[in-house]
N, C-alpha and C positions, 0 to 999 in steps of 0.2 A: 496718278496711277491708273492704268487701264482697267476697265471692268472686264473680267474673264467670263466667256460664255461657253458652256458645254453644248455642242450641237450634236444631236443623236438622230441619224437618218440613214437608212440602208441604201438610198439612191445617191450614187456618187455625183451625179449631175446637180442634184438639189444641194448637196453638201458644198460643192464647189461654188455654186451661185451665191448661196447665203454667206459662205465664208468670205468671198471676195467683197461682197457689199458691206458686211459688218466690219471687216478690217479697214475699209475706206472710211468708215464712220468712227474709227478709233478704238474698236474693241479688239481684245485678244480672243482668238477662237481656238478651242480644242475640240476634236471630233472623234466620234465613235459611230460604227455602223451596226453594232449589236447591243442589246440591253445589258448583258453581263459585262461587256467591255465598258459601257458607260458607267456602271456602278463602280468598277475598279478605278476609272479616271476620276469619278466624283470623290472617292476616298483619298486617292493619292495626290490629286491636284484640284482642291476645292475651288469651284467656280463661283461667280456672283449670280449666275442665272443658268437655267437649263432650258434649251429648246428641244423638245421631245416628240419625236414622231410616234404615232400609235402602232402602226403596222410594222413591227420589227421581227426578224427571224429569231426563233427561240423565245427568249423572254420579251414580251411585248411592252409597249409603252405604259399600259395600265400597271403591269407588275413593277416596272421600274419606278413609276410615281409612288406606288404603295411602299416600296422599300425605302425610297428616299425620305418620305414623310415619317417613317419610323424614327429617323434620327436627325432630321433637319427641316427647317421651315424656309429653305432656300426657294426663291421664285422659280416656278415652272410654267412655261407656256407650251401647251400641247399643240402639235401640228397633225393635221389629218386630211385625207383626200375626201372624206365623207361629211357632208353638211347635214348631219342628223341630230335632232334634239337629244336622243338617247345618249349619243356619244358625248355631247356637251355636258349633259347632266352628270353622267358617270365620272367624267374628268374632274368636274368641280367637286363632286362628293368625295373623290379620292384626294382632294387637296390641291389640285392645279389652280393656278392664279388666273390663267387666261387660256384662250382656245382660238386657234386660227385655221381656216380651211384653205387647202391648196387649190389653185396656184396662189402662192404668197405674194402679196404686194409689199415690196421691200420698204417703201416709205412708211407704210402702216406698221410693218413689223418693228422697225426701229423706234417709231412713236410708242408702241406698246412696251418694248423693252425698256425704254427710258422711263416710262410711267411706272412700271412695276419695280424696277431697281430703285427709283426715287422713294417709293413708299417703304422700302426696306432699310433705307439709310437712316440712322439715328441722328437727329439734329441736335444743335447746341442751344436750342431754345429752352426757356424755363420749363419745368415739368408741367404738363397739362394733364391733370388727373381729375377723374370723376369718381365719386364715392357714393355708393348706395348700400343699404344693409346687406352684408355678405359679399359685396362686389366692389372691386377697385379697378378702374380702367386707366392706364397710363399711356397716352397716345405718343408721348415723347419717346418712351422706352419700348413702345409696342408690347406691352405686357397686360395680362388680364388675370386677376386673382379672384377666385370664387370660393367662398367658405374656407378661407385660409390657405388655399392651394393655388399655385400658379398653373394656369391652363396652357396646353399646347394648342395654339391657335394661329392660323395663317394670317398675315397682315390684313388681307381684304376683309376677313371676318371681324378683326379688331376694329377696323375703320368703320364698318357698318354698324357694329355695336355702339361705338363711340358717337357716331353721328346721331343715331336714334336716341341714345341716352342723353345727348346734349340738348335735345328738344323734347323733354318729357311732355306727353299728352298730345303732341302734334302728329297729325296723320300725313303720311307720304305715300304717294303712288309708287309703283315699281319703277316707272320711268324716271321719276324724280330722284329716287335712290340710286339708280344707275348713273344719272348725271352727277349727282353730288358725291358719291362714294368712288366711282370708277374714275371720274375726273377727266375723261376724254370721250370722244365719240365712240360709243360701244356698239359693235355691229352684231352682237349676239342676241340671244333670246331673253326676254324679260323674266323668264323662269329661272335665270341665273340668281335673281334676288331670292326667289322661293327656296332654292337649294341652300343658299348661305343662311337664310333665316332658320331653316330646318336644322342645319348643323349647330347654330348657336343655341337653339332651344334644347337640343340633345346634351350640350355641354353645360347648360344652365338649368338643368332639371331641378324642380322644386322652388324656383324663384318666386312663384305666386305666394308661397307661405311667408316670404320675406317682405312682401308688399310691393313688388314690381314684376313686370313681365313684358315680353315682346308680344304684343297682341295683334291679331289679324282683324282688320276692319273690312268686312266682306264687301266686295264690289269696288273697293277703293285701294287699299294697300295695307300698311303696317304702322304701328306706333309703339313707343316705349311708355307703358302705362305705370304710373306710380299711384298707389292707393293712399 
C-alpha cells in the first residue's frame, strides 16, 4: 500500500516539482495551497506524512503544525526558504519532526521522508520496554507512560528518551545523539538536541524525586542519570 503524503505549499511550481518526484518514488500525493485547506484534507483524507511550508497565506505553517499536533502525532517535515536557527527551533518546539530549507534536494527529501515514516511504523518485534520508577518506555509501540499516564510525545522524543535510558550513566555529545537517534546524515543544527531535551524535561517534571533524570553534562552533552 502506498504511503500518502499531504504536500502544503502556496507555490504551484514547487508543488508540481515535489509531486512529480514523489509519485515516481511510489508515493501518493495530495496537495493544498492554504493552511485551512490543508487541515480539511488532513481530517478527510488522513495522510502518512505532511510536508508543510511555513509561509502560507492566511493560516501559516506554524499554526497548521500546532493544530495538527493537538490531535495527531503524524510525521511533519517543515519546508522554508529561510535558513535561520529561530525558525528551526520554533518548528521543533511545535512538534515538527524535521526541517528542510529550500531549494529542496529531492534525493535528500525522499531519504528524510523514508526515515521519518519508518520510525512511525509499529514493528512486529517483541516488545522492547524500559521500566524505571514512575516511567515506562515501550519502543515497539512508541509509547511512554509517566506517573500512570500515557504521554503525548512525538516519535523522535521517544527515541531520544529510549536511547538515553538504554545507556544509564553514559554521557553522549549532541553530535553522537544526532547520529544515533536521527539515524541519517542530519544537516541541521545541534541545538535540535537541546530543543528535544527541553521538551522531554517539561513532560517528565519531578523525575529527580523518583531517582532518575536527564542531566546536562556541561561542555559535553547529556546523560540519563539513575541514583
